[in-house]
matplotlib code that plots the C-alpha trace (Angstrom):
import matplotlib.pyplot as plt

x = [0.0, 1.3, 2.1, -0.5, -3.2, -2.3, -2.3, -5.8, -7.1, -5.6, -7.1, -10.5, -10.2, -9.0, -11.8, -14.2, -12.7, -14.7, -17.9, -17.1, -16.6, -19.8, -22.1, -20.8, -23.8, -26.3, -29.4, -29.9, -33.3, -32.9, -35.9, -34.9, -36.6, -36.3, -33.7, -31.4, -34.0, -34.2, -30.7, -28.6, -25.4, -27.0, -28.8, -25.5, -23.9, -26.7, -26.3, -22.5, -23.2, -25.6, -23.1, -20.3, -22.4, -23.0, -19.2, -18.5, -20.5, -23.8, -27.1, -28.9, -32.6, -34.0, -37.6, -38.7, -41.6, -41.8, -44.0, -42.5, -42.5, -46.1, -47.2, -45.4, -47.0, -50.5, -50.0, -48.9, -52.1, -54.3, -55.3, -55.7, -53.5, -55.4, -54.3, -56.3, -54.5, -51.2, -52.2, -52.7, -56.3, -55.9, -58.8, -58.8, -57.6, -54.7, -53.8, -53.1, -50.6, -49.1, -48.6, -47.1, -44.7, -43.5, -43.2, -42.5, -40.4, -38.8, -38.1, -36.5, -34.4, -32.9, -32.3, -30.5, -28.3, -27.3, -26.7, -24.2, -21.8, -22.8, -25.7, -27.0, -30.4, -33.7, -36.9, -40.0, -43.4, -45.0, -47.6, -45.1, -45.4, -47.8, -44.9, -47.2, -50.8, -52.8, -56.3, -57.8, -56.6, -58.8, -57.7, -58.9, -60.2, -61.7, -62.1, -64.0, -62.8, -62.5, -62.2, -59.1, -59.4, -56.8, -54.4, -53.3, -52.1, -49.9, -51.3, -49.0, -45.5, -44.4, -40.6, -39.9, -39.1, -36.9, -35.0, -34.5, -33.0, -30.7, -29.5, -28.7, -26.5, -29.0, -30.1, -34.0, -35.4, -39.0, -41.7, -44.3, -47.4, -49.4, -52.3, -55.4, -56.9, -59.8, -57.4, -57.5, -54.2, -53.1, -50.6, -48.7, -46.3, -42.8, -41.5, -44.1, -43.4, -39.7, -40.3, -42.6, -40.1, -37.2, -39.2, -40.2, -36.5, -35.2, -32.8, -30.0, -30.8, -33.5, -32.2, -34.6, -33.1, -34.9, -34.3, -33.4, -30.3, -32.2, -34.8, -34.5, -34.6, -36.7, -37.9, -38.3, -36.6, -33.3, -31.7, -29.9, -30.2, -30.8, -28.0, -29.7, -32.8, -34.6, -38.0, -39.9, -38.3, -39.4, -42.9, -43.2, -42.0, -44.4, -47.3, -45.0, -43.4, -44.1, -46.4, -43.5, -41.4, -44.2, -44.2, -40.4, -40.2, -43.2, -41.3, -38.2, -40.4, -42.2, -38.9, -37.2, -40.3, -40.5, -37.0, -34.7, -31.7, -31.2, -33.2, -31.7, -33.0, -30.3, -29.9, -30.0, -28.6, -25.2, -23.1, -22.5, -24.5, -25.1, -21.4, -20.8, -23.5, -22.5, -18.7, -17.6, -17.5, -19.5, -22.2, -24.7, -28.4, -30.6, -30.4, -33.4, -32.7, -35.1]
y = [0.0, 3.4, 5.7, 8.4, 5.8, 4.3, 7.7, 8.4, 5.2, 5.8, 9.3, 7.9, 5.4, 8.0, 10.4, 7.6, 7.3, 10.0, 8.8, 5.2, 6.4, 8.6, 5.9, 2.8, 1.0, 3.4, 2.0, 3.1, 2.4, 2.2, 2.4, 0.4, 1.1, 2.5, 1.5, 0.3, -2.5, -3.5, -3.1, -6.3, -4.4, -1.9, -4.7, -6.5, -3.2, -2.4, -5.8, -5.2, -1.7, -3.1, -5.8, -3.2, -1.2, -4.3, -5.0, -1.3, -1.6, 0.0, -1.7, -1.5, -2.2, -2.5, -1.7, -2.3, -1.9, -3.4, -1.3, -2.4, -6.1, -5.8, -4.2, -6.8, -9.7, -8.1, -7.7, -11.3, -12.4, -10.1, -8.0, -4.3, -1.8, 1.4, 4.4, 7.1, 10.2, 8.4, 5.4, 1.8, 0.7, -2.6, -5.0, -8.3, -10.1, -7.5, -7.7, -11.4, -10.6, -7.7, -9.9, -12.7, -10.4, -8.4, -11.2, -14.2, -12.7, -9.3, -10.0, -13.3, -11.8, -9.1, -11.6, -13.9, -11.1, -10.0, -13.6, -14.2, -12.4, -14.3, -15.3, -11.8, -11.0, -12.2, -11.5, -10.2, -8.9, -6.0, -8.5, -10.6, -10.1, -7.3, -5.1, -2.7, -2.2, -0.2, 1.2, 1.6, 4.7, 6.7, 8.8, 12.4, 13.4, 16.9, 17.1, 13.8, 10.6, 7.7, 4.0, 2.5, -0.9, -2.6, 0.4, 1.0, 3.8, 2.8, 3.6, 1.5, 0.0, -2.8, -3.1, -5.8, -8.5, -6.2, -5.2, -8.9, -9.5, -6.5, -7.6, -11.0, -9.4, -9.8, -7.4, -7.3, -7.0, -5.9, -5.8, -3.0, -5.1, -4.4, -6.0, -4.4, -5.0, -6.7, -9.2, -7.3, -7.2, -3.9, -2.6, 0.3, 2.9, 1.7, 5.3, 5.8, 2.4, 3.1, 6.4, 4.9, 2.2, 4.6, 6.6, 3.4, 2.2, 5.6, 5.3, 7.7, 8.0, 7.3, 6.9, 6.9, 5.5, 6.8, 7.6, 11.3, 13.1, 14.6, 17.4, 19.9, 23.6, 24.7, 21.7, 21.6, 24.9, 23.7, 20.7, 22.3, 19.9, 21.2, 19.8, 20.2, 21.9, 22.0, 20.4, 23.8, 24.7, 21.3, 21.7, 25.1, 23.4, 20.4, 21.9, 22.7, 19.3, 16.9, 14.0, 11.5, 13.3, 13.9, 10.5, 10.5, 14.0, 13.3, 10.3, 12.4, 15.0, 12.4, 10.9, 14.0, 15.3, 12.0, 12.2, 10.8, 13.2, 13.0, 11.9, 11.6, 11.2, 9.6, 8.7, 4.9, 4.9, 6.0, 2.9, 2.7, 5.8, 4.6, 4.5, 7.9, 9.5, 7.9, 7.8, 10.9, 14.5, 15.9, 13.3, 13.2, 13.8, 15.9, 15.9, 16.9, 18.0, 18.8]
z = [0.0, -0.9, 2.0, 1.0, 0.7, 4.1, 5.7, 4.2, 5.6, 9.0, 9.0, 8.4, 11.2, 13.6, 12.6, 13.7, 17.2, 19.0, 17.4, 18.4, 22.0, 22.0, 20.6, 22.3, 23.8, 22.1, 20.5, 16.9, 15.2, 11.4, 9.0, 6.0, 2.6, -0.9, -3.4, -0.7, -0.3, -4.0, -5.4, -4.7, -4.0, -1.7, 0.2, 0.8, 1.8, 4.3, 6.0, 6.3, 7.8, 10.4, 11.4, 11.6, 14.0, 16.1, 16.3, 17.0, 20.2, 19.0, 19.3, 15.9, 15.4, 11.9, 11.0, 7.4, 5.1, 1.6, -0.7, -4.1, -3.0, -1.9, -5.2, -7.2, -5.2, -5.6, -9.3, -9.7, -7.8, -9.9, -6.8, -7.7, -5.8, -5.1, -3.1, -1.3, 0.0, -0.5, 1.6, 0.2, 0.5, 2.3, 1.9, 3.9, 0.7, 0.2, 3.9, 3.6, 0.9, 2.8, 5.9, 3.8, 1.9, 4.9, 7.4, 5.2, 2.4, 3.0, 6.7, 5.9, 3.2, 5.5, 8.3, 5.8, 4.5, 8.0, 9.2, 6.5, 8.9, 12.1, 14.3, 14.8, 13.2, 14.6, 12.6, 14.3, 13.2, 15.0, 16.0, 18.0, 21.8, 21.2, 20.0, 18.1, 18.9, 16.4, 15.6, 12.2, 10.4, 8.0, 5.1, 4.8, 1.4, 0.9, 4.7, 4.9, 6.6, 4.2, 5.2, 3.6, 5.2, 7.4, 7.6, 11.2, 13.4, 16.3, 19.7, 21.9, 21.8, 24.1, 23.5, 26.0, 23.5, 21.5, 24.6, 25.4, 22.0, 22.2, 25.7, 24.1, 21.5, 18.7, 15.9, 15.9, 12.3, 12.5, 9.9, 10.0, 10.7, 13.9, 15.8, 17.2, 20.6, 18.7, 17.0, 13.7, 11.8, 10.3, 7.7, 9.3, 7.8, 8.4, 9.0, 11.7, 13.2, 13.4, 15.1, 17.7, 18.5, 18.7, 21.4, 23.3, 23.3, 24.3, 21.3, 20.7, 17.0, 14.5, 10.9, 8.0, 4.7, 1.6, -2.1, -1.8, -0.4, 2.5, 3.0, 0.2, 1.2, -1.8, -3.8, -6.8, -7.6, -6.3, -4.7, -1.8, 1.1, 4.7, 6.8, 10.1, 11.6, 14.9, 15.6, 15.5, 12.2, 10.7, 12.1, 10.3, 7.0, 7.2, 5.2, 2.3, 2.0, -0.9, 0.0, -0.3, 2.4, 4.8, 6.6, 6.8, 8.3, 10.6, 11.8, 12.6, 14.3, 16.4, 17.4, 18.6, 20.3, 22.1, 23.5, 20.8, 20.7, 16.9, 13.8, 10.3, 6.8, 4.6, 1.0, 1.0, -2.6, -1.3, -0.4, 3.4, 4.1, 7.6, 8.5, 6.8, 9.0, 12.3, 12.1, 10.1, 11.2, 8.3, 8.1, 5.2, 4.7, 7.0, 10.8, 13.0, 16.6, 19.5]

ax = plt.figure().add_subplot(projection="3d")
ax.plot(x, y, z, "-o")
ax.set_aspect("equal")
plt.show()
C-alpha cells in the first residue's frame, strides 16, 4: 500500500474514534426502505453496515416496510393496488398478501443477509409479543374521513421482546405489521413504526433511509439539502413538503419530540451511508434535533 493511501485510511479510522466512543452502547433504530432494499449491491452493503455497527458496540434495530415487493405480489395475484390520499387501500384479501410479503419474504431476506456475517439477526413482526398495537386509520379526502381498510395507526408499543433480543447481543429486524386489541391485523407505515419504536426504546438515533439526499430547502426549484434543523423549524415546514417526504419527516419530528436526541434522513442509494453518517465529522443527509 502506498504511504499516501495508508495515511488516508488511517485518518478515516482516527476520525471515527470520538464517534465510536460517543455511541458505544447506544441503541440506533434504522428504518430500511427505498432503493437500498431492492438493489442487490446496496442490500448486501446495508447488511454489512448493520453488522459493523454491532461489532463497533452500538445496538442497531431495523424496522422495514416493503411497498415495491407488496405491489409486485398483488400484481402477480391479480389483486388491484389502489391508493387514497397516498395510503394503500388494504382489503382483507390484500392484507393477507401484505402480511405474507412483509413477514415471510422481506423480513427473511434481511435476516438472511445479516446472518451471513454471524448469528445476529432475529426476525419479528410488529404482532409478536404485542410489540405494536394499532387502531384503524382513515384517510382524509376533501375534509372527509374515508375508510381505507386494514391500515393502522400505532397507539401503543411494548418493546420488552426487542429489549431482550438487544440484551442477548442480537439485531432485531421488525416488519411493520401491527395488531389491534380486537385481534385485527393492520398494515402500518414503516417510518411511523420506526419512530414509535425509537421513542419506546429511548434510542440515541432514528435513521430513515430513503431515495433522496435529504430534505431539500426549496424543492423543486433547487436541490440544496438542509444539513440540520430544529423540531420547531421542521414543524413550520411540514405543510410545504411533498407527499413522499411527509411520513419520513413526521417520523423524525415524532422521534425528537419523544426524547430521541437526533433523527436523520439519509440517501440509501449512497453505499455505506449509515457509516458515513454515524462515524464521520461531516455526516450526510438531514439531521433533526429537538
